C-alpha positions in Angstrom: 19.5 -22.7 23.2 17.9 -19.4 24.6 14.2 -19.2 25.2 12.0 -16.6 26.5 13.6 -13.8 28.5 17.3 -13.5 28.0 19.6 -11.8 30.6 21.9 -10.8 27.9 20.7 -7.8 26.0 24.2 -6.3 25.0 25.6 -5.7 21.7 24.0 -5.9 18.2 22.6 -9.4 18.9 20.9 -8.2 22.1 19.3 -5.3 19.9 18.0 -7.9 17.4 16.5 -10.1 20.4 14.9 -7.1 21.8 13.3 -6.1 18.6 12.1 -9.6 17.8 10.2 -9.9 21.1 9.0 -6.4 20.9 5.2 -5.9 20.3 5.2 -2.3 20.1 7.5 0.9 20.4 7.5 4.7 20.6 8.1 6.3 17.3 9.5 10.0 17.2 9.0 11.6 13.8 9.7 15.0 13.0 6.9 17.6 12.3 7.4 20.1 9.2 8.4 23.0 11.4 11.1 20.7 13.0 9.5 19.6 16.3 9.6 16.1 17.6 6.4 14.2 17.7 6.3 10.8 19.7 3.6 8.2 19.0 2.7 4.6 19.8 3.2 2.0 17.1 2.9 -1.8 16.9 6.4 -3.3 15.7 7.4 -6.4 13.8 10.8 -6.9 12.2 11.8 -8.4 8.8 14.3 -11.1 8.1 17.3 -8.8 8.2 16.3 -7.4 11.5 14.9 -4.1 10.5 11.8 -2.8 12.3 8.4 -2.7 10.5 5.3 -0.6 11.3 1.7 -0.5 9.6 0.3 3.0 9.7 -2.4 5.1 8.1 -1.7 8.2 6.0 -4.2 10.0 8.1 -2.0 9.7 11.0 0.2 12.6 12.0 3.3 10.4 12.0 2.8 9.0 8.5 2.4 12.7 7.3 5.8 13.5 9.0 7.7 10.5 7.5 6.3 11.5 4.1 7.7 15.1 4.6 10.9 13.8 6.2 11.7 10.0 6.6 14.2 10.5 9.4 12.9 9.3 12.7 13.8 7.1 15.6 12.0 4.1 17.3 12.5 3.2 20.9 11.8 -0.4 21.8 12.0 -1.8 25.3 12.1 -5.3 27.1 8.3 -6.3 27.0 8.6 -8.1 30.5 10.7 -6.2 32.7 11.5 -7.3 36.3 11.1 -4.6 38.9 12.2 -1.0 37.7 11.7 -0.5 34.2 14.6 2.1 34.1 16.8 -1.3 34.9 15.5 -3.1 31.9 17.0 -3.2 28.4 15.8 -0.6 25.8 17.2 0.7 22.4 16.6 3.6 20.5 17.2 3.0 16.5 17.7 5.9 14.6 17.5 6.1 10.8 15.3 6.6 7.8 12.0 5.0 7.1 10.7 3.9 3.6 7.3 2.4 2.4 7.5 -1.2 1.5 4.9 -3.5 -0.4 6.9 -7.0 -0.1 4.7 -9.9 0.4 7.1 -11.2 2.9 6.9 -8.0 4.9 2.9 -8.2 5.0 3.1 -12.1 6.0 5.5 -11.4 8.8 3.8 -8.3 10.3 0.3 -10.0 10.2 1.6 -13.2 11.7 2.8 -11.3 14.7 -0.1 -8.8 14.6 -3.2 -10.9 13.4 -5.6 -8.2 14.5 -4.1 -5.8 11.9 -5.6 -8.0 9.2 -9.1 -6.1 9.6 -7.4 -2.9 8.3 -4.2 -3.8 6.5 -6.1 -3.8 3.3 -7.6 -0.3 3.6 -6.1 2.0 1.0 -4.8 4.5 3.3 -2.6 2.0 5.2 1.0 1.0 4.1 4.0 -0.6 5.7 6.9 1.4 6.5 10.5 0.0 7.2 13.2 1.5 9.2 16.9 1.0 8.2 18.8 2.1 11.4 21.9 4.0 11.0 22.7 4.6 14.7 21.7 2.3 17.6 21.8 3.6 21.2 21.3 0.8 23.9 20.7 0.9 27.5 21.0 -2.7 28.6 20.5 -1.6 32.2 21.9 0.8 34.6 25.4 1.9 33.4 25.3 -0.5 30.6 25.2 1.8 27.4 26.4 1.2 24.1 26.2 3.2 20.7 26.8 1.5 17.5 26.2 1.6 13.7 22.7 0.4 12.6 24.3 -1.8 10.1 26.1 -4.0 12.9 22.6 -5.1 14.0 21.4 -6.5 10.7 22.2 -10.1 9.6 23.7 -11.0 6.3 21.2 -9.9 3.3 21.7 -13.4 1.5 20.9 -15.4 4.6 17.6 -13.2 5.1 16.5 -13.6 1.6 16.8 -17.2 1.8 14.7 -17.5 5.2 12.2 -15.2 3.5 11.7 -17.8 0.8 11.4 -20.7 3.1 9.6 -19.1 6.1 5.9 -19.9 4.9 6.6 -23.5 4.1 8.5 -23.9 7.4 5.6 -22.5 9.3 3.1 -24.8 7.4 5.1 -27.7 7.9 5.8 -27.4 11.8 2.0 -26.7 12.2 0.9 -29.4 10.0 3.2 -32.1 10.8 4.9 -31.4 14.2 2.3 -30.1 16.6 3.9 -32.1 19.4 7.2 -30.1 18.7 5.2 -27.0 18.6 4.0 -27.8 22.1 7.3 -28.6 23.3 8.6 -25.2 22.1 5.7 -23.2 23.6 6.2 -24.8 26.9 10.0 -24.3 26.8 9.2 -20.7 26.0 7.2 -20.4 29.2 3.6 -21.0 28.1 1.1 -23.8 28.5 0.2 -25.5 25.3 -3.3 -25.4 23.9 -4.8 -26.8 20.6 -4.5 -23.1 19.2 -0.8 -22.9 19.8 1.0 -22.4 16.6 4.4 -21.3 15.0 3.4 -17.9 13.4 7.0 -16.9 12.0 10.4 -18.2 11.5 13.9 -16.4 10.8 17.4 -17.4 11.0 17.6 -16.6 14.9 14.3 -18.1 16.1 10.8 -18.7 15.8 7.5 -16.9 17.0 4.6 -18.9 18.6 1.0 -17.8 19.4 -1.9 -19.4 21.0 -4.4 -17.0 20.2 -3.9 -14.6 23.2 -0.2 -14.2 23.5 2.9 -14.4 21.6 6.3 -16.0 22.8 9.7 -16.0 21.4 11.9 -19.2 21.0 15.5 -18.3 20.2 17.9 -20.8 18.6 21.0 -19.6 20.3 22.9 -19.3 16.8 22.3 -17.9 13.5 21.2 -20.5 11.0 22.4 -20.8 7.4 19.5 -22.3 5.4 16.7 -24.6 5.3 18.7 -27.9 5.9 20.3 -26.2 9.0 16.8 -25.1 10.1 15.6 -28.9 10.0 18.7 -30.0 11.8 18.4 -27.4 14.6 14.7 -28.1 15.1 15.3 -31.9 15.3 18.1 -31.4 17.9 16.0 -29.0 20.0 13.0 -31.6 19.8 15.2 -34.3 21.0 16.7 -32.1 23.8 13.1 -31.0 24.9 11.7 -34.6 25.0 14.6 -35.9 27.1 14.0 -33.2 29.4 10.3 -34.1 30.0 
């Protein structure tokens, strides 16, 4: 069971953990004349492990991606200890495309609820990056470069979790608020009546108390809904015994 900050951010799974915990990143798009343009964007991820952003067509970066979808996204450890240059960060290089899937909107707004105020505006749209190359710096002298496909989880597995995510979130918050509190405390927070599970995927779940978000990682890749129920029951038992 892995919760909160992980000391191991190497390899493809390490990049996925980094992305799942990231709240924002630096987007580098290409201006029409070829010059790079860097901007700050809020970040979420889909069930497969691809980055999601919500941007307005009035923004420069959206115009750039519309003209040329090639771009890169830099994500970094949101809670580094000490020198930021010794913390893990990864640059995902690939191509963006617009997406209009309900599951994408649900996951993004679950992790960035403030975006609900403008997500429905006509000029805003969701974009998803399919990474082709990943360059990971997991700390001083710990550098890896690998194919973007290596960091993505099985598509069939992802589709299955996209289908059960909404019901799983509602079930946890409606019937297992005691377990939600244990998960939040294990992830480093102090439970409040507002603490809820907001997103679930095959590798972990995200919780929020209305002010901050925390990630609880399962420590293994789950297969389906039955596996999720078994894992959560096992985790709840361990956390209760530890209190």
